N, C-alpha and C positions, 0 to 999 in steps of 0.2 A: 247075703243081700247084695244086690247090684248097687253100686255107688258110682256117680258120674261126676266129672268136672268139666268146666269149660275153661280154656286156656286161649291165650292170644299171644303172638309174635308179630309186631309190626301190624300190618292190615290182615294178616292171616289169623283166622279163628278156627279152633278145632274142638271137638268133644272127645274126652278119654274116659276110659273105664279104670277104675282104681284096682290095682292089684299090687298091694303093698310088697315091696317098697317101689313099684313102678307104676306108671301110667301107660296103658295100652291105648293108642289112638284108634278112633273109629273111622273107617274109610267113608268118604262122601258125608260126613256130619259136620256142619260148621256151627251148628247150635242145638241145644237140647229142644227148643221150641219147634224147629223144623222136623226133628226126630219124633216128637210126640205127635205132631200132626199127621206125619206119615203113618205112625202107628194107628191113629183114630181113622184116618181115610182108608187104609187098607184092611183094617180090622185084624191087624198083627199085633200080638202082644209085645209090649215094649222091650220085655226081657229078650224075646226071640229076635226082635230087631237089632238089638245091641249085640246078641251073639253073632249074628249074620255080618255085622259091620266091623267086628273085632280084627284088626289088621295086625301084622307082624312087628310093625314099629312100636317101640316103646320109649319112654323118657324117664329119667330120674326125678321121682316125686319130691324127694327131699329138698333138693336144689330149688325146685320151682316154688315149694311150700315156704321156703326161707328167703325167697327173693334173690337168689344167687343165679337165676338162669335168664336167658334171653326171652323165656316164655313167662308170662305172668298169669296168675289165676284171675278169672272173672267171677262175678257171681255165678253160681251153678246153673242158674236158669234166668233169662231176661227175654224182652221181646227184640230180636235183633233188626227188625226191620223199622219199627215205630215205637219209641219208648213211651209216648203218649197212650199206647194201647195196652199198658201194663198198669193194672190197679194195684196199689200197695195199701194194705188195711190191716186191722187187727181187731182182736176181741179181748175185753178186759174183764176183770172180775170173774175169772173162770177157775182159777185155782183154789183148792181148799186152804192152802197155806197153813198159817200157825193155829194152834188151839186158841191162842190169845185172840185172834180175830173171830173165831166161832163163838167163844164164850161171851165176847163183847156183844156179838149180835143177839144171842139169846138172852142176855142179861138186860139188855135196853128195851125199853117200852116203845111202842110203835110210834108215839109222839116225840121220843127222844132220838130215835134211829135217824142216821144220816142218809141221803139219798143212796150213796154208795153201798152201805150196809144193807138198805133195803133191797137194792137190786141183787146184791150178794145173796141174800136170804131167798129171794125168788129162784135164783139159780139152784141152790141147795134143794129147795122143794120141788123144782119143776124143770131142771135142766138136763135131766137123764131120762127122758120119756121112753116108753116101749118101742121097739122096732115098728117103723111106719107110722108113728104118732108124732105130733109137733108139741115141742116142750116150750118152756119159758124163753123168751128173747134174751140173750146176753147183750152186754154193753158192745157197742161197735163203734169203731174210729177209723178215720181216713187218714193216711199218711202222705200220700202223694202219688204221682205217676212213676213209670220207671226212671225218670231222671234222678230220683232221690236214692235210687238202690246203689250200693257200694259192695265191693268184693272184698275178699280177705287181703289185709294189708293196706286197704285204702282208709284215709282219715275220715272220722265222722265229725262233722262240723258244729261248733257253737258259734252260731251267727252273731253279728254285733247287736241285732235286736234281741237276742236270746238272754235269759238270765242265767242259764245253767245248761249243762248237758250231762246225762248219765246213761249207763248201760241198762238194758232190760234183757237178760239172757233167756232165751226161750227157743222153741222149735216153730218154723214157719211151714205151712203147706203151699205147694205150688200147683197151679191148676191151669189148664186151657179150657176154653169153651170151643167145642168142635164145631164143624160146619153146619150141624143140625141144631146148634144152639144148647148143646148138653154140656154141663160141666164135667170135667174129666180130671181126676187128680193125678199128676205125674209123679209126685213123691214128697218128700220133707227134707228139710235142711235146718242146720244149726242157724239160729238167728240172733241178731243184736238189735233190738227194736229202736233203742236210743230216744230218749225224750227229754224234754226241759221240765224236770220234776220241781224245780224251785218256783217257776211260773204257774204250774199246776197247783201247787200248795196253797197258793194265795186264795184261790177260789175254784171250786170244782168245775165251774162253767169254763175255766181256761183249758180244760182238758183237751178240746177240740183242736186248739191252736198249738198247744204245747206238744202235739204229736207231729206236726208238719216238720219234719226233720229228716235229715240223712239217716239211712239205717243200712243194715248189712245182713247178708245171708251167705252160708258157705262153710268150708270150701267145697263140700260135696252134696250132691242131691241124692238122697237114699230112696231106691225105688220099693215101694211096699214095705216099709219097715214096720217093726213091732212097736206099737204106740201104746202099750198096755200100761207100763210104769217105766219110766226112763230116768236114770240117775245121771246128774251131771254136776258141773263145777263152774263157778264165774270167779275169775281172779282179776285184780287191778294191780298193775305193776307200775312202779314209779322209779325212774333212774336204775333199772336193772334189778329192783328188789320188790317183794311181794307187799304192797299197801294193804291190801284186803283180799280175802278169799271165802267163799262160802259154797257148801254143797247145796245143789237144788235138785228138785224133782219135778217132772212133768209127765204127761201121759194121761190117758183116761181114768186111770185109777186114782190119780192124784187131783182130778179136776170135778167141779160140780156140774160142767156141761159136757155131755157126750160129744164126740166128733161128728156124728150124725146131726146132732142139734146146731152145732156151729156152723156147719156147712149149709144146712137148710136155711137158716137165717141169713147167711151171706147171700146165697144164689136165689132166694125166693124174689128177689128184685129182678125184673125184666132187664133193666140196664145193666145188670151184673151177668148177663147170659147172652152177650153179644158175640156172635161167632167170630173168632179169629182172636179174641183179647186173651191175655194172660193175667193171671192173679196171683199175688204173693199176700198170703195172710197169716199173721202171727196169732199164735193160739193162747198167748198169755204167759205172764212171768211168775215164778213162785216167790223171789225175793230180790231186792236191789241194795246195792251199796249205799244209795241215798237214804234208805231207811235205817241204815246204820250209822248215819251222821257223816259219810264220806263225801267230801268235796273233790271232785276230779279236777285236774289242772291240765294245762297244755302239755302234751307230750306223753301223758299217762297211756298205758297199754291196756286195753280191755280184751280179755280172753274168755271165751265161752267153749265149753266142750260138753258132750253127751255120749255116754256109752253106746256103742252100735252105730253112731253118725259120723265116723270118721275123725279127721284130724281137727285140732281145735281152730276156732275163728278168732283172728286176732286182728284188732283195729286200734290204731292210735287216736286219741282225741286231739283235735286242733281247734284252737280259740282263734277265730278270725279277728283280725284288728278292727277297733272301732274307732269312733262311736257310730252308732246307727245313723244312717242318713235318711232323710224324709224322701219317700218316694212320691213325686209329683205327676199328677195326672193332668193332661192337657186336652182341652175340649177341641173337637173337630170344628173349627170355625173357618 
């Protein structure tokens, strides 16, 4: 599989092909975004375009991944020209998860069932329609524009107004909308969707604003990966030691919604098919440290990895100093 990274040194940006333990630079490629649009505009398969651009120059991946190089890793896809033209979103209640959740769903009466469990049941019953058919709509949420997207090693912030911050290890799809308004999937990347679970737990209606937080993808963008059943791991490290670790699974075999159904319900909106836009869409998480009672603290390292998706995505948690300040709005008078 082709795996790409984006790196930066000062004002210089480059795209590189992962050839462990080296990175092979691509000539004339400053961003995956531009490379993808060239592929779409010229009707050249992206894999073929990457092969044509592969240069002789290589870099040591290990030193870059560990932050010991003048080059640093960026998110493996972004909108390099206008961050506001990148939409970051996600789909929830997509994973089958534990048998406990399913038995709770089937054991509860319709009257006793929570809205979350009711939507989960709809996904189990109708989230995997036959090819060419429309299935049940999954839960959808907005996270922000490209300004909230972080790369490997960048901190994910708990703002003064937030109550908490916790990892959500999953895989995200990366898409462009081509010049004809057609959504095109570039690839997939390891992701940490990162949310304020404590705020959300107070009331499910807090879900929308609990999601408007920084998040990360990377370090690698995998072109046309196998998304059948993917095994992964999430680890929380504190002071150099493992605080919590959990094996996780994702992929269509582990989900109650098919990829086709998730993509349809995201791009069915005309506003999500604006030519030139980039979309980063998180497909949903299997399990969270918050669900195990873990309270993350400033400086904790969140590490997410999936087999076949390259090196782990590592981000420190950073608690911003408080208290929250009132944001005053002034009238135009």
